[in-house]
GUPA-958026 format. One record per atom (N, C-alpha, C): atom name; y, z, x; residue number from 1. Coordinates in nm, 3 decimals, decimal comma. Atoms other than C-alpha are relative to their C-alpha. Example, Ala and Ser with C-alpha at 12.3 -4.5 7.8 and 13.67 -1.06 7.14 Angstrom:
<pts>
@mivex->N; y->-0,119; z->0,000; x->0,089; domi->1
@mivex->CA; y->-0,450; z->0,780; x->1,230; domi->1
@mivex->C; y->0,120; z->0,000; x->0,090; domi->1
@mivex->N; y->-0,119; z->-0,006; x->-0,082; domi->2
@mivex->CA; y->-0,106; z->0,714; x->1,367; domi->2
@mivex->C; y->0,109; z->0,073; x->-0,077; domi->2
</pts>
This chain:
<pts>
@mivex->N; y->-0,118; z->0,000; x->0,084; domi->1
@mivex->CA; y->0,000; z->0,000; x->0,000; domi->1
@mivex->C; y->0,125; z->0,000; x->0,089; domi->1
@mivex->N; y->-0,124; z->0,010; x->-0,076; domi->2
@mivex->CA; y->0,347; z->-0,084; x->0,125; domi->2
@mivex->C; y->0,099; z->0,102; x->-0,054; domi->2
@mivex->N; y->-0,098; z->-0,101; x->0,039; domi->3
@mivex->CA; y->0,595; z->0,202; x->0,121; domi->3
@mivex->C; y->0,139; z->-0,062; x->-0,004; domi->3
@mivex->N; y->-0,137; z->0,051; x->0,008; domi->4
@mivex->CA; y->0,963; z->0,155; x->0,039; domi->4
@mivex->C; y->0,062; z->-0,018; x->0,137; domi->4
@mivex->N; y->-0,055; z->0,012; x->-0,135; domi->5
@mivex->CA; y->1,052; z->0,216; x->0,404; domi->5
@mivex->C; y->-0,048; z->-0,125; x->0,070; domi->5
@mivex->N; y->0,054; z->0,123; x->-0,059; domi->6
@mivex->CA; y->0,823; z->-0,068; x->0,514; domi->6
@mivex->C; y->0,068; z->-0,123; x->-0,059; domi->6
@mivex->N; y->-0,064; z->0,113; x->0,067; domi->7
@mivex->CA; y->0,973; z->-0,302; x->0,257; domi->7
@mivex->C; y->0,143; z->-0,016; x->0,051; domi->7
@mivex->N; y->-0,137; z->0,007; x->-0,048; domi->8
@mivex->CA; y->1,323; z->-0,216; x->0,369; domi->8
@mivex->C; y->0,007; z->-0,050; x->0,143; domi->8
@mivex->N; y->0,001; z->0,049; x->-0,138; domi->9
@mivex->CA; y->1,232; z->-0,279; x->0,734; domi->9
@mivex->C; y->-0,015; z->-0,151; x->0,003; domi->9
@mivex->N; y->0,017; z->0,144; x->0,007; domi->10
@mivex->CA; y->1,115; z->-0,629; x->0,644; domi->10
@mivex->C; y->0,131; z->-0,065; x->-0,044; domi->10
@mivex->N; y->-0,126; z->0,056; x->0,049; domi->11
@mivex->CA; y->1,435; z->-0,695; x->0,451; domi->11
@mivex->C; y->0,108; z->0,006; x->0,108; domi->11
@mivex->N; y->-0,100; z->-0,012; x->-0,107; domi->12
@mivex->CA; y->1,649; z->-0,570; x->0,740; domi->12
@mivex->C; y->-0,024; z->-0,106; x->0,106; domi->12
@mivex->N; y->0,031; z->0,102; x->-0,101; domi->13
@mivex->CA; y->1,469; z->-0,800; x->0,984; domi->13
@mivex->C; y->0,034; z->-0,140; x->-0,052; domi->13
@mivex->N; y->-0,025; z->0,133; x->0,056; domi->14
@mivex->CA; y->1,497; z->-1,100; x->0,751; domi->14
@mivex->C; y->0,148; z->-0,025; x->-0,024; domi->14
@mivex->N; y->-0,145; z->0,018; x->0,019; domi->15
@mivex->CA; y->1,868; z->-1,039; x->0,687; domi->15
@mivex->C; y->0,069; z->-0,050; x->0,126; domi->15
@mivex->N; y->-0,058; z->0,048; x->-0,125; domi->16
@mivex->CA; y->1,928; z->-1,127; x->1,052; domi->16
@mivex->C; y->-0,005; z->-0,152; x->0,011; domi->16
@mivex->N; y->0,011; z->0,146; x->-0,001; domi->17
@mivex->CA; y->1,835; z->-1,490; x->0,975; domi->17
@mivex->C; y->0,125; z->-0,060; x->-0,064; domi->17
@mivex->N; y->-0,118; z->0,068; x->0,054; domi->18
@mivex->CA; y->2,142; z->-1,709; x->0,931; domi->18
@mivex->C; y->-0,040; z->-0,094; x->-0,113; domi->18
@mivex->N; y->0,027; z->0,084; x->0,116; domi->19
@mivex->CA; y->2,156; z->-1,890; x->0,598; domi->19
@mivex->C; y->0,074; z->-0,132; x->0,018; domi->19
@mivex->N; y->-0,067; z->0,129; x->-0,024; domi->20
@mivex->CA; y->2,224; z->-2,261; x->0,665; domi->20
@mivex->C; y->0,042; z->-0,072; x->-0,128; domi->20
@mivex->N; y->-0,029; z->0,069; x->0,126; domi->21
@mivex->CA; y->2,262; z->-2,347; x->0,295; domi->21
@mivex->C; y->0,149; z->0,004; x->-0,033; domi->21
@mivex->N; y->-0,137; z->0,003; x->0,050; domi->22
@mivex->CA; y->2,594; z->-2,447; x->0,142; domi->22
@mivex->C; y->0,015; z->0,112; x->-0,103; domi->22
@mivex->N; y->-0,017; z->-0,111; x->0,094; domi->23
@mivex->CA; y->2,729; z->-2,142; x->-0,045; domi->23
@mivex->C; y->0,003; z->-0,043; x->-0,146; domi->23
@mivex->N; y->-0,007; z->0,046; x->0,139; domi->24
@mivex->CA; y->2,785; z->-2,352; x->-0,357; domi->24
@mivex->C; y->-0,137; z->-0,028; x->-0,059; domi->24
@mivex->N; y->0,133; z->0,032; x->0,050; domi->25
@mivex->CA; y->2,414; z->-2,433; x->-0,381; domi->25
@mivex->C; y->-0,097; z->0,117; x->0,000; domi->25
@mivex->N; y->0,089; z->-0,115; x->-0,011; domi->26
@mivex->CA; y->2,275; z->-2,084; x->-0,334; domi->26
@mivex->C; y->-0,024; z->0,065; x->-0,135; domi->26
@mivex->N; y->0,036; z->-0,066; x->0,125; domi->27
@mivex->CA; y->2,091; z->-1,951; x->-0,636; domi->27
@mivex->C; y->-0,068; z->0,133; x->0,025; domi->27
@mivex->N; y->0,076; z->-0,120; x->-0,034; domi->28
@mivex->CA; y->1,878; z->-1,690; x->-0,465; domi->28
@mivex->C; y->0,031; z->0,041; x->0,142; domi->28
@mivex->N; y->-0,026; z->-0,044; x->-0,138; domi->29
@mivex->CA; y->1,931; z->-1,475; x->-0,157; domi->29
@mivex->C; y->-0,109; z->-0,051; x->0,094; domi->29
@mivex->N; y->0,096; z->0,049; x->-0,099; domi->30
@mivex->CA; y->1,767; z->-1,621; x->0,153; domi->30
@mivex->C; y->-0,100; z->0,108; x->0,036; domi->30
@mivex->N; y->0,091; z->-0,109; x->-0,037; domi->31
@mivex->CA; y->1,621; z->-1,280; x->0,236; domi->31
@mivex->C; y->-0,112; z->0,013; x->-0,103; domi->31
@mivex->N; y->0,103; z->-0,008; x->0,104; domi->32
@mivex->CA; y->1,434; z->-1,282; x->-0,097; domi->32
@mivex->C; y->-0,100; z->-0,114; x->0,013; domi->32
@mivex->N; y->0,089; z->0,116; x->-0,017; domi->33
@mivex->CA; y->1,294; z->-1,630; x->-0,039; domi->33
@mivex->C; y->-0,090; z->0,020; x->0,122; domi->33
@mivex->N; y->0,080; z->-0,023; x->-0,120; domi->34
@mivex->CA; y->1,182; z->-1,540; x->0,313; domi->34
@mivex->C; y->-0,100; z->0,112; x->-0,020; domi->34
@mivex->N; y->0,091; z->-0,112; x->0,025; domi->35
@mivex->CA; y->1,032; z->-1,208; x->0,201; domi->35
@mivex->C; y->-0,117; z->-0,044; x->-0,087; domi->35
@mivex->N; y->0,106; z->0,051; x->0,086; domi->36
@mivex->CA; y->0,835; z->-1,386; x->-0,072; domi->36
@mivex->C; y->-0,098; z->-0,084; x->0,082; domi->36
@mivex->N; y->0,086; z->0,083; x->-0,084; domi->37
@mivex->CA; y->0,704; z->-1,635; x->0,183; domi->37
@mivex->C; y->-0,086; z->0,085; x->0,093; domi->37
@mivex->N; y->0,075; z->-0,090; x->-0,089; domi->38
@mivex->CA; y->0,603; z->-1,358; x->0,424; domi->38
@mivex->C; y->-0,112; z->0,069; x->-0,077; domi->38
@mivex->N; y->0,102; z->-0,069; x->0,082; domi->39
@mivex->CA; y->0,420; z->-1,168; x->0,148; domi->39
@mivex->C; y->-0,112; z->-0,094; x->-0,040; domi->39
@mivex->N; y->0,100; z->0,098; x->0,040; domi->40
@mivex->CA; y->0,243; z->-1,482; x->0,031; domi->40
@mivex->C; y->-0,093; z->-0,034; x->0,116; domi->40
@mivex->N; y->0,082; z->0,032; x->-0,117; domi->41
@mivex->CA; y->0,124; z->-1,565; x->0,383; domi->41
@mivex->C; y->-0,091; z->0,118; x->0,034; domi->41
@mivex->N; y->0,083; z->-0,118; x->-0,024; domi->42
@mivex->CA; y->0,002; z->-1,208; x->0,434; domi->42
@mivex->C; y->-0,115; z->0,006; x->-0,101; domi->42
@mivex->N; y->0,102; z->0,000; x->0,106; domi->43
@mivex->CA; y->-0,187; z->-1,247; x->0,105; domi->43
@mivex->C; y->-0,099; z->-0,116; x->0,014; domi->43
@mivex->N; y->0,096; z->0,107; x->-0,025; domi->44
@mivex->CA; y->-0,360; z->-1,559; x->0,240; domi->44
@mivex->C; y->0,050; z->-0,140; x->-0,024; domi->44
@mivex->N; y->-0,053; z->0,134; x->0,023; domi->45
@mivex->CA; y->-0,135; z->-1,851; x->0,147; domi->45
@mivex->C; y->0,018; z->-0,071; x->0,134; domi->45
@mivex->N; y->-0,011; z->0,073; x->-0,127; domi->46
@mivex->CA; y->-0,152; z->-2,120; x->0,414; domi->46
@mivex->C; y->0,072; z->-0,134; x->-0,014; domi->46
@mivex->N; y->-0,078; z->0,123; x->0,021; domi->47
@mivex->CA; y->0,046; z->-2,407; x->0,259; domi->47
@mivex->C; y->0,122; z->0,034; x->-0,084; domi->47
@mivex->N; y->-0,119; z->-0,021; x->0,081; domi->48
@mivex->CA; y->0,383; z->-2,445; x->0,092; domi->48
@mivex->C; y->-0,038; z->0,015; x->-0,147; domi->48
@mivex->N; y->0,044; z->-0,007; x->0,140; domi->49
@mivex->CA; y->0,208; z->-2,507; x->-0,241; domi->49
@mivex->C; y->-0,064; z->0,135; x->-0,031; domi->49
@mivex->N; y->0,064; z->-0,131; x->0,021; domi->50
@mivex->CA; y->0,002; z->-2,188; x->-0,199; domi->50
@mivex->C; y->0,103; z->0,112; x->-0,004; domi->50
@mivex->N; y->-0,108; z->-0,100; x->0,004; domi->51
@mivex->CA; y->0,317; z->-1,987; x->-0,125; domi->51
@mivex->C; y->0,067; z->-0,006; x->-0,137; domi->51
@mivex->N; y->-0,062; z->0,016; x->0,132; domi->52
@mivex->CA; y->0,476; z->-2,129; x->-0,442; domi->52
@mivex->C; y->-0,088; z->0,058; x->-0,110; domi->52
@mivex->N; y->0,092; z->-0,054; x->0,100; domi->53
@mivex->CA; y->0,168; z->-2,044; x->-0,645; domi->53
@mivex->C; y->-0,004; z->0,152; x->0,004; domi->53
@mivex->N; y->0,002; z->-0,146; x->-0,012; domi->54
@mivex->CA; y->0,160; z->-1,689; x->-0,508; domi->54
@mivex->C; y->0,121; z->0,060; x->-0,067; domi->54
@mivex->N; y->-0,124; z->-0,051; x->0,060; domi->55
@mivex->CA; y->0,521; z->-1,634; x->-0,609; domi->55
@mivex->C; y->-0,004; z->-0,015; x->-0,151; domi->55
@mivex->N; y->0,001; z->0,027; x->0,144; domi->56
@mivex->CA; y->0,472; z->-1,791; x->-0,951; domi->56
@mivex->C; y->-0,091; z->0,096; x->-0,075; domi->56
@mivex->N; y->0,096; z->-0,085; x->0,069; domi->57
@mivex->CA; y->0,174; z->-1,569; x->-1,034; domi->57
@mivex->C; y->0,029; z->0,149; x->0,010; domi->57
@mivex->N; y->-0,037; z->-0,141; x->-0,006; domi->58
@mivex->CA; y->0,349; z->-1,241; x->-0,953; domi->58
@mivex->C; y->0,073; z->0,038; x->-0,128; domi->58
@mivex->N; y->-0,072; z->-0,044; x->0,119; domi->59
@mivex->CA; y->0,491; z->-1,030; x->-1,232; domi->59
@mivex->C; y->0,146; z->0,029; x->0,033; domi->59
@mivex->N; y->-0,144; z->-0,018; x->-0,016; domi->60
@mivex->CA; y->0,857; z->-0,956; x->-1,285; domi->60
@mivex->C; y->0,034; z->0,120; x->0,088; domi->60
@mivex->N; y->-0,025; z->-0,117; x->-0,087; domi->61
@mivex->CA; y->0,832; z->-0,618; x->-1,107; domi->61
@mivex->C; y->-0,003; z->-0,042; x->0,146; domi->61
@mivex->N; y->0,007; z->0,048; x->-0,138; domi->62
@mivex->CA; y->0,723; z->-0,790; x->-0,785; domi->62
@mivex->C; y->0,122; z->-0,085; x->0,031; domi->62
@mivex->N; y->-0,118; z->0,083; x->-0,023; domi->63
@mivex->CA; y->1,000; z->-1,048; x->-0,823; domi->63
@mivex->C; y->0,124; z->0,085; x->0,023; domi->63
@mivex->N; y->-0,116; z->-0,087; x->-0,017; domi->64
@mivex->CA; y->1,256; z->-0,769; x->-0,861; domi->64
@mivex->C; y->-0,004; z->0,072; x->0,133; domi->64
@mivex->N; y->0,011; z->-0,068; x->-0,130; domi->65
@mivex->CA; y->1,124; z->-0,584; x->-0,556; domi->65
@mivex->C; y->0,029; z->-0,094; x->0,115; domi->65
@mivex->N; y->-0,033; z->0,099; x->-0,102; domi->66
@mivex->CA; y->1,161; z->-0,906; x->-0,359; domi->66
@mivex->C; y->0,148; z->-0,037; x->-0,003; domi->66
@mivex->N; y->-0,144; z->0,027; x->0,007; domi->67
@mivex->CA; y->1,524; z->-0,929; x->-0,471; domi->67
@mivex->C; y->0,041; z->-0,110; x->-0,095; domi->67
@mivex->N; y->-0,032; z->0,103; x->0,098; domi->68
@mivex->CA; y->1,503; z->-1,195; x->-0,742; domi->68
@mivex->C; y->0,044; z->0,070; x->-0,128; domi->68
@mivex->N; y->-0,053; z->-0,068; x->0,118; domi->69
@mivex->CA; y->1,728; z->-1,040; x->-1,003; domi->69
@mivex->C; y->0,107; z->-0,085; x->-0,065; domi->69
@mivex->N; y->-0,109; z->0,069; x->0,069; domi->70
@mivex->CA; y->1,975; z->-1,163; x->-1,261; domi->70
@mivex->C; y->-0,044; z->-0,124; x->-0,075; domi->70
@mivex->N; y->0,044; z->0,123; x->0,066; domi->71
@mivex->CA; y->1,804; z->-1,492; x->-1,342; domi->71
@mivex->C; y->-0,137; z->0,017; x->-0,065; domi->71
@mivex->N; y->0,127; z->-0,028; x->0,061; domi->72
@mivex->CA; y->1,471; z->-1,341; x->-1,436; domi->72
@mivex->C; y->-0,121; z->-0,063; x->0,066; domi->72
@mivex->N; y->0,113; z->0,067; x->-0,062; domi->73
@mivex->CA; y->1,254; z->-1,583; x->-1,240; domi->73
@mivex->C; y->0,037; z->-0,045; x->0,141; domi->73
@mivex->N; y->-0,027; z->0,050; x->-0,136; domi->74
@mivex->CA; y->1,221; z->-1,677; x->-0,874; domi->74
@mivex->C; y->0,000; z->-0,152; x->0,001; domi->74
@mivex->N; y->0,001; z->0,146; x->-0,009; domi->75
@mivex->CA; y->1,255; z->-2,034; x->-0,751; domi->75
@mivex->C; y->-0,141; z->-0,054; x->-0,019; domi->75
@mivex->N; y->0,129; z->0,064; x->0,021; domi->76
@mivex->CA; y->0,977; z->-2,273; x->-0,842; domi->76
@mivex->C; y->-0,006; z->-0,129; x->0,082; domi->76
@mivex->N; y->0,021; z->0,125; x->-0,072; domi->77
@mivex->CA; y->0,828; z->-2,567; x->-0,662; domi->77
@mivex->C; y->0,056; z->-0,113; x->-0,085; domi->77
@mivex->N; y->-0,068; z->0,105; x->0,075; domi->78
@mivex->CA; y->1,025; z->-2,875; x->-0,763; domi->78
@mivex->C; y->-0,069; z->-0,136; x->0,008; domi->78
@mivex->N; y->0,066; z->0,130; x->-0,008; domi->79
@mivex->CA; y->0,782; z->-3,150; x->-0,672; domi->79
@mivex->C; y->-0,151; z->0,018; x->-0,013; domi->79
@mivex->N; y->0,145; z->-0,007; x->0,017; domi->80
@mivex->CA; y->0,419; z->-3,224; x->-0,756; domi->80
@mivex->C; y->-0,074; z->-0,025; x->0,130; domi->80
@mivex->N; y->0,068; z->0,035; x->-0,124; domi->81
@mivex->CA; y->0,341; z->-3,352; x->-0,408; domi->81
@mivex->C; y->0,009; z->0,104; x->0,109; domi->81
@mivex->N; y->-0,018; z->-0,103; x->-0,104; domi->82
@mivex->CA; y->0,432; z->-3,032; x->-0,221; domi->82
@mivex->C; y->-0,128; z->0,077; x->0,023; domi->82
</pts>
């Protein structure tokens, strides 16, 4: 089980990553997207599609703990070929 302190350490480390996206196009915090990807890979996801599936199948509590708030849902894969 991951304790709150462990989760916060991951978020602190990921916040050091510069966000190259245009501010006008940002819908979700980069730290949340990166944290979701890290968690998915730890859970066994090995492709972009598997990471997307892992995120999609989590419940809203997990999404909130990852930092996806306000819109209700995290980002979804936008192409069928990914």
